[in-house]
Every structure is written in C-alpha cells, then in structure tokens.
mmCIF file of the N, C-alpha and C atoms, coordinates in Angstrom:
data_MODEL
# 
_entry.id   MODEL 
# 
loop_
_atom_site.group_PDB 
_atom_site.id 
_atom_site.type_symbol 
_atom_site.label_atom_id 
_atom_site.label_alt_id 
_atom_site.label_comp_id 
_atom_site.label_asym_id 
_atom_site.label_entity_id 
_atom_site.label_seq_id 
_atom_site.pdbx_PDB_ins_code 
_atom_site.Cartn_x 
_atom_site.Cartn_y 
_atom_site.Cartn_z 
_atom_site.occupancy 
_atom_site.B_iso_or_equiv 
_atom_site.pdbx_formal_charge 
_atom_site.auth_seq_id 
_atom_site.auth_comp_id 
_atom_site.auth_asym_id 
_atom_site.auth_atom_id 
_atom_site.pdbx_PDB_model_num 
ATOM 1   N N  . MET A 1 1  ? -53.935 1.767   176.471 1.00 0.00 ? 1  MET A N  1 
ATOM 2   C CA . MET A 1 1  ? -53.356 1.002   175.373 1.00 0.00 ? 1  MET A CA 1 
ATOM 3   C C  . MET A 1 1  ? -54.426 0.160   174.686 1.00 0.00 ? 1  MET A C  1 
ATOM 4   N N  . LEU A 1 2  ? -55.278 -0.472  175.494 1.00 0.00 ? 2  LEU A N  1 
ATOM 5   C CA . LEU A 1 2  ? -56.339 -1.307  174.929 1.00 0.00 ? 2  LEU A CA 1 
ATOM 6   C C  . LEU A 1 2  ? -57.341 -0.451  174.164 1.00 0.00 ? 2  LEU A C  1 
ATOM 7   N N  . GLY A 1 3  ? -57.650 0.734   174.730 1.00 0.00 ? 3  GLY A N  1 
ATOM 8   C CA . GLY A 1 3  ? -58.563 1.645   174.044 1.00 0.00 ? 3  GLY A CA 1 
ATOM 9   C C  . GLY A 1 3  ? -57.998 2.101   172.714 1.00 0.00 ? 3  GLY A C  1 
ATOM 10  N N  . LEU A 1 4  ? -56.701 2.354   172.694 1.00 0.00 ? 4  LEU A N  1 
ATOM 11  C CA . LEU A 1 4  ? -56.036 2.772   171.463 1.00 0.00 ? 4  LEU A CA 1 
ATOM 12  C C  . LEU A 1 4  ? -56.123 1.665   170.424 1.00 0.00 ? 4  LEU A C  1 
ATOM 13  N N  . ALA A 1 5  ? -55.929 0.416   170.867 1.00 0.00 ? 5  ALA A N  1 
ATOM 14  C CA . ALA A 1 5  ? -55.972 -0.720  169.948 1.00 0.00 ? 5  ALA A CA 1 
ATOM 15  C C  . ALA A 1 5  ? -57.374 -0.897  169.372 1.00 0.00 ? 5  ALA A C  1 
ATOM 16  N N  . SER A 1 6  ? -58.408 -0.809  170.237 1.00 0.00 ? 6  SER A N  1 
ATOM 17  C CA . SER A 1 6  ? -59.772 -0.988  169.748 1.00 0.00 ? 6  SER A CA 1 
ATOM 18  C C  . SER A 1 6  ? -60.174 0.167   168.840 1.00 0.00 ? 6  SER A C  1 
ATOM 19  N N  . GLY A 1 7  ? -59.716 1.377   169.160 1.00 0.00 ? 7  GLY A N  1 
ATOM 20  C CA . GLY A 1 7  ? -59.974 2.527   168.292 1.00 0.00 ? 7  GLY A CA 1 
ATOM 21  C C  . GLY A 1 7  ? -59.318 2.333   166.939 1.00 0.00 ? 7  GLY A C  1 
ATOM 22  N N  . GLY A 1 8  ? -58.097 1.803   166.959 1.00 0.00 ? 8  GLY A N  1 
ATOM 23  C CA . GLY A 1 8  ? -57.399 1.529   165.704 1.00 0.00 ? 8  GLY A CA 1 
ATOM 24  C C  . GLY A 1 8  ? -58.143 0.495   164.881 1.00 0.00 ? 8  GLY A C  1 
ATOM 25  N N  . LEU A 1 9  ? -58.700 -0.522  165.548 1.00 0.00 ? 9  LEU A N  1 
ATOM 26  C CA . LEU A 1 9  ? -59.467 -1.544  164.835 1.00 0.00 ? 9  LEU A CA 1 
ATOM 27  C C  . LEU A 1 9  ? -60.708 -0.939  164.202 1.00 0.00 ? 9  LEU A C  1 
ATOM 28  N N  . LEU A 1 10 ? -61.366 -0.019  164.919 1.00 0.00 ? 10 LEU A N  1 
ATOM 29  C CA . LEU A 1 10 ? -62.543 0.647   164.366 1.00 0.00 ? 10 LEU A CA 1 
ATOM 30  C C  . LEU A 1 10 ? -62.172 1.445   163.123 1.00 0.00 ? 10 LEU A C  1 
ATOM 31  N N  . VAL A 1 11 ? -61.057 2.182   163.210 1.00 0.00 ? 11 VAL A N  1 
ATOM 32  C CA . VAL A 1 11 ? -60.619 2.987   162.067 1.00 0.00 ? 11 VAL A CA 1 
ATOM 33  C C  . VAL A 1 11 ? -60.276 2.080   160.892 1.00 0.00 ? 11 VAL A C  1 
ATOM 34  N N  . ILE A 1 12 ? -59.578 0.980   161.173 1.00 0.00 ? 12 ILE A N  1 
ATOM 35  C CA . ILE A 1 12 ? -59.222 0.037   160.106 1.00 0.00 ? 12 ILE A CA 1 
ATOM 36  C C  . ILE A 1 12 ? -60.490 -0.536  159.474 1.00 0.00 ? 12 ILE A C  1 
ATOM 37  N N  . GLY A 1 13 ? -61.453 -0.902  160.302 1.00 0.00 ? 13 GLY A N  1 
ATOM 38  C CA . GLY A 1 13 ? -62.699 -1.454  159.784 1.00 0.00 ? 13 GLY A CA 1 
ATOM 39  C C  . GLY A 1 13 ? -63.443 -0.459  158.912 1.00 0.00 ? 13 GLY A C  1 
ATOM 40  N N  . ARG A 1 14 ? -63.415 0.816   159.307 1.00 0.00 ? 14 ARG A N  1 
ATOM 41  C CA . ARG A 1 14 ? -64.143 1.831   158.554 1.00 0.00 ? 14 ARG A CA 1 
ATOM 42  C C  . ARG A 1 14 ? -63.463 2.142   157.226 1.00 0.00 ? 14 ARG A C  1 
ATOM 43  N N  . THR A 1 15 ? -62.136 2.129   157.203 1.00 0.00 ? 15 THR A N  1 
ATOM 44  C CA . THR A 1 15 ? -61.423 2.573   156.002 1.00 0.00 ? 15 THR A CA 1 
ATOM 45  C C  . THR A 1 15 ? -60.905 1.395   155.177 1.00 0.00 ? 15 THR A C  1 
ATOM 46  N N  . TRP A 1 16 ? -61.288 0.171   155.552 1.00 0.00 ? 16 TRP A N  1 
ATOM 47  C CA . TRP A 1 16 ? -60.763 -1.030  154.895 1.00 0.00 ? 16 TRP A CA 1 
ATOM 48  C C  . TRP A 1 16 ? -60.973 -0.976  153.388 1.00 0.00 ? 16 TRP A C  1 
ATOM 49  N N  . ASN A 1 17 ? -62.234 -0.815  152.967 1.00 0.00 ? 17 ASN A N  1 
ATOM 50  C CA . ASN A 1 17 ? -62.544 -0.856  151.539 1.00 0.00 ? 17 ASN A CA 1 
ATOM 51  C C  . ASN A 1 17 ? -61.986 0.348   150.802 1.00 0.00 ? 17 ASN A C  1 
ATOM 52  N N  . ARG A 1 18 ? -61.905 1.480   151.508 1.00 0.00 ? 18 ARG A N  1 
ATOM 53  C CA . ARG A 1 18 ? -61.501 2.715   150.844 1.00 0.00 ? 18 ARG A CA 1 
ATOM 54  C C  . ARG A 1 18 ? -59.993 2.791   150.653 1.00 0.00 ? 18 ARG A C  1 
ATOM 55  N N  . TRP A 1 19 ? -59.230 2.221   151.598 1.00 0.00 ? 19 TRP A N  1 
ATOM 56  C CA . TRP A 1 19 ? -57.786 2.463   151.592 1.00 0.00 ? 19 TRP A CA 1 
ATOM 57  C C  . TRP A 1 19 ? -56.985 1.167   151.560 1.00 0.00 ? 19 TRP A C  1 
ATOM 58  N N  . TYR A 1 20 ? -57.291 0.234   152.451 1.00 0.00 ? 20 TYR A N  1 
ATOM 59  C CA . TYR A 1 20 ? -56.429 -0.932  152.608 1.00 0.00 ? 20 TYR A CA 1 
ATOM 60  C C  . TYR A 1 20 ? -56.509 -1.875  151.426 1.00 0.00 ? 20 TYR A C  1 
ATOM 61  N N  . VAL A 1 21 ? -57.708 -2.086  150.891 1.00 0.00 ? 21 VAL A N  1 
ATOM 62  C CA . VAL A 1 21 ? -57.836 -3.037  149.780 1.00 0.00 ? 21 VAL A CA 1 
ATOM 63  C C  . VAL A 1 21 ? -57.073 -2.564  148.545 1.00 0.00 ? 21 VAL A C  1 
ATOM 64  N N  . PRO A 1 22 ? -57.254 -1.308  148.088 1.00 0.00 ? 22 PRO A N  1 
ATOM 65  C CA . PRO A 1 22 ? -56.464 -0.861  146.924 1.00 0.00 ? 22 PRO A CA 1 
ATOM 66  C C  . PRO A 1 22 ? -54.966 -0.915  147.184 1.00 0.00 ? 22 PRO A C  1 
ATOM 67  N N  . HIS A 1 23 ? -54.534 -0.509  148.380 1.00 0.00 ? 23 HIS A N  1 
ATOM 68  C CA . HIS A 1 23 ? -53.108 -0.522  148.681 1.00 0.00 ? 23 HIS A CA 1 
ATOM 69  C C  . HIS A 1 23 ? -52.589 -1.947  148.783 1.00 0.00 ? 23 HIS A C  1 
ATOM 70  N N  . PHE A 1 24 ? -53.415 -2.843  149.349 1.00 0.00 ? 24 PHE A N  1 
ATOM 71  C CA . PHE A 1 24 ? -53.003 -4.241  149.438 1.00 0.00 ? 24 PHE A CA 1 
ATOM 72  C C  . PHE A 1 24 ? -52.866 -4.843  148.048 1.00 0.00 ? 24 PHE A C  1 
ATOM 73  N N  . LEU A 1 25 ? -53.830 -4.538  147.166 1.00 0.00 ? 25 LEU A N  1 
ATOM 74  C CA . LEU A 1 25 ? -53.764 -5.054  145.797 1.00 0.00 ? 25 LEU A CA 1 
ATOM 75  C C  . LEU A 1 25 ? -52.548 -4.501  145.076 1.00 0.00 ? 25 LEU A C  1 
ATOM 76  N N  . ALA A 1 26 ? -52.277 -3.215  145.264 1.00 0.00 ? 26 ALA A N  1 
ATOM 77  C CA . ALA A 1 26 ? -51.108 -2.606  144.623 1.00 0.00 ? 26 ALA A CA 1 
ATOM 78  C C  . ALA A 1 26 ? -49.823 -3.244  145.145 1.00 0.00 ? 26 ALA A C  1 
ATOM 79  N N  . ALA A 1 27 ? -49.743 -3.441  146.457 1.00 0.00 ? 27 ALA A N  1 
ATOM 80  C CA . ALA A 1 27 ? -48.545 -4.055  147.038 1.00 0.00 ? 27 ALA A CA 1 
ATOM 81  C C  . ALA A 1 27 ? -48.385 -5.487  146.548 1.00 0.00 ? 27 ALA A C  1 
ATOM 82  N N  . ALA A 1 28 ? -49.497 -6.232  146.471 1.00 0.00 ? 28 ALA A N  1 
ATOM 83  C CA . ALA A 1 28 ? -49.430 -7.613  146.000 1.00 0.00 ? 28 ALA A CA 1 
ATOM 84  C C  . ALA A 1 28 ? -48.979 -7.662  144.548 1.00 0.00 ? 28 ALA A C  1 
ATOM 85  N N  . THR A 1 29 ? -49.474 -6.722  143.732 1.00 0.00 ? 29 THR A N  1 
ATOM 86  C CA . THR A 1 29 ? -49.072 -6.668  142.320 1.00 0.00 ? 29 THR A CA 1 
ATOM 87  C C  . THR A 1 29 ? -47.585 -6.367  142.200 1.00 0.00 ? 29 THR A C  1 
ATOM 88  N N  . ILE A 1 30 ? -47.116 -5.377  142.976 1.00 0.00 ? 30 ILE A N  1 
ATOM 89  C CA . ILE A 1 30 ? -45.697 -5.007  142.940 1.00 0.00 ? 30 ILE A CA 1 
ATOM 90  C C  . ILE A 1 30 ? -44.829 -6.185  143.390 1.00 0.00 ? 30 ILE A C  1 
ATOM 91  N N  . LEU A 1 31 ? -45.269 -6.878  144.455 1.00 0.00 ? 31 LEU A N  1 
ATOM 92  C CA . LEU A 1 31 ? -44.506 -8.026  144.938 1.00 0.00 ? 31 LEU A CA 1 
ATOM 93  C C  . LEU A 1 31 ? -44.486 -9.144  143.907 1.00 0.00 ? 31 LEU A C  1 
ATOM 94  N N  . ALA A 1 32 ? -45.618 -9.358  143.220 1.00 0.00 ? 32 ALA A N  1 
ATOM 95  C CA . ALA A 1 32 ? -45.673 -10.403 142.199 1.00 0.00 ? 32 ALA A CA 1 
ATOM 96  C C  . ALA A 1 32 ? -44.732 -10.081 141.045 1.00 0.00 ? 32 ALA A C  1 
ATOM 97  N N  . ILE A 1 33 ? -44.736 -8.817  140.607 1.00 0.00 ? 33 ILE A N  1 
ATOM 98  C CA . ILE A 1 33 ? -43.853 -8.400  139.511 1.00 0.00 ? 33 ILE A CA 1 
ATOM 99  C C  . ILE A 1 33 ? -42.393 -8.522  139.945 1.00 0.00 ? 33 ILE A C  1 
ATOM 100 N N  . ALA A 1 34 ? -42.099 -8.073  141.172 1.00 0.00 ? 34 ALA A N  1 
ATOM 101 C CA . ALA A 1 34 ? -40.724 -8.167  141.678 1.00 0.00 ? 34 ALA A CA 1 
ATOM 102 C C  . ALA A 1 34 ? -40.292 -9.627  141.777 1.00 0.00 ? 34 ALA A C  1 
ATOM 103 N N  . GLY A 1 35 ? -41.204 -10.496 142.219 1.00 0.00 ? 35 GLY A N  1 
ATOM 104 C CA . GLY A 1 35 ? -40.892 -11.915 142.309 1.00 0.00 ? 35 GLY A CA 1 
ATOM 105 C C  . GLY A 1 35 ? -40.626 -12.521 140.943 1.00 0.00 ? 35 GLY A C  1 
ATOM 106 N N  . LEU A 1 36 ? -41.414 -12.112 139.947 1.00 0.00 ? 36 LEU A N  1 
ATOM 107 C CA . LEU A 1 36 ? -41.203 -12.589 138.579 1.00 0.00 ? 36 LEU A CA 1 
ATOM 108 C C  . LEU A 1 36 ? -39.844 -12.146 138.062 1.00 0.00 ? 36 LEU A C  1 
ATOM 109 N N  . ILE A 1 37 ? -39.536 -10.863 138.250 1.00 0.00 ? 37 ILE A N  1 
ATOM 110 C CA . ILE A 1 37 ? -38.249 -10.329 137.790 1.00 0.00 ? 37 ILE A CA 1 
ATOM 111 C C  . ILE A 1 37 ? -37.104 -11.069 138.482 1.00 0.00 ? 37 ILE A C  1 
ATOM 112 N N  . PHE A 1 38 ? -37.250 -11.298 139.787 1.00 0.00 ? 38 PHE A N  1 
ATOM 113 C CA . PHE A 1 38 ? -36.205 -11.994 140.531 1.00 0.00 ? 38 PHE A CA 1 
ATOM 114 C C  . PHE A 1 38 ? -36.054 -13.429 140.035 1.00 0.00 ? 38 PHE A C  1 
ATOM 115 N N  . ALA A 1 39 ? -37.187 -14.095 139.771 1.00 0.00 ? 39 ALA A N  1 
ATOM 116 C CA . ALA A 1 39 ? -37.141 -15.477 139.295 1.00 0.00 ? 39 ALA A CA 1 
ATOM 117 C C  . ALA A 1 39 ? -36.487 -15.559 137.921 1.00 0.00 ? 39 ALA A C  1 
ATOM 118 N N  . VAL A 1 40 ? -36.735 -14.557 137.080 1.00 0.00 ? 40 VAL A N  1 
ATOM 119 C CA . VAL A 1 40 ? -36.141 -14.548 135.739 1.00 0.00 ? 40 VAL A CA 1 
ATOM 120 C C  . VAL A 1 40 ? -34.662 -14.184 135.809 1.00 0.00 ? 40 VAL A C  1 
ATOM 121 N N  . ALA A 1 41 ? -34.311 -13.262 136.699 1.00 0.00 ? 41 ALA A N  1 
ATOM 122 C CA . ALA A 1 41 ? -32.944 -12.740 136.737 1.00 0.00 ? 41 ALA A CA 1 
ATOM 123 C C  . ALA A 1 41 ? -32.009 -13.597 137.583 1.00 0.00 ? 41 ALA A C  1 
ATOM 124 N N  . SER A 1 42 ? -32.541 -14.386 138.517 1.00 0.00 ? 42 SER A N  1 
ATOM 125 C CA . SER A 1 42 ? -31.661 -15.097 139.438 1.00 0.00 ? 42 SER A CA 1 
ATOM 126 C C  . SER A 1 42 ? -30.905 -16.278 138.814 1.00 0.00 ? 42 SER A C  1 
ATOM 127 N N  . PRO A 1 43 ? -31.453 -17.046 137.869 1.00 0.00 ? 43 PRO A N  1 
ATOM 128 C CA . PRO A 1 43 ? -30.640 -18.119 137.279 1.00 0.00 ? 43 PRO A CA 1 
ATOM 129 C C  . PRO A 1 43 ? -29.363 -17.623 136.600 1.00 0.00 ? 43 PRO A C  1 
ATOM 130 N N  . PRO A 1 44 ? -29.392 -16.576 135.769 1.00 0.00 ? 44 PRO A N  1 
ATOM 131 C CA . PRO A 1 44 ? -28.137 -16.059 135.208 1.00 0.00 ? 44 PRO A CA 1 
ATOM 132 C C  . PRO A 1 44 ? -27.188 -15.544 136.287 1.00 0.00 ? 44 PRO A C  1 
ATOM 133 N N  . LEU A 1 45 ? -27.737 -14.893 137.319 1.00 0.00 ? 45 LEU A N  1 
ATOM 134 C CA . LEU A 1 45 ? -26.895 -14.379 138.397 1.00 0.00 ? 45 LEU A CA 1 
ATOM 135 C C  . LEU A 1 45 ? -26.253 -15.529 139.166 1.00 0.00 ? 45 LEU A C  1 
ATOM 136 N N  . ALA A 1 46 ? -27.029 -16.584 139.402 1.00 0.00 ? 46 ALA A N  1 
ATOM 137 C CA . ALA A 1 46 ? -26.497 -17.728 140.143 1.00 0.00 ? 46 ALA A CA 1 
ATOM 138 C C  . ALA A 1 46 ? -25.472 -18.478 139.301 1.00 0.00 ? 46 ALA A C  1 
ATOM 139 N N  . GLY A 1 47 ? -25.721 -18.563 137.983 1.00 0.00 ? 47 GLY A N  1 
ATOM 140 C CA . GLY A 1 47 ? -24.796 -19.267 137.108 1.00 0.00 ? 47 GLY A CA 1 
ATOM 141 C C  . GLY A 1 47 ? -23.576 -18.428 136.839 1.00 0.00 ? 47 GLY A C  1 
# 
C-alpha cells in the first residue's frame, strides 16, 4: 500500500505540469463561472 502511494506521488509529480495544472485551471474556471451564475440567480430564486 505504501509503495503504491509513493508510486502514485511519483506519477503525480511527473505529470503535474502536463495534466493537473490545465485540468485544475479548467475546473477552477468552471467553478468560478458556476459560482457567479449561482450568485446572480439565487436572489430571485430566494425572493
């Protein structure tokens, strides 16, 4: 189990810039847009 975890960390470290950063930025952008839409839409829904 520990070997699997350390191997996973190595893979994450190697592919961080190639995969995780773009996906993290995309997810953050989507969450920000969704949060904006929710903030704009929730006052009429609440009222």
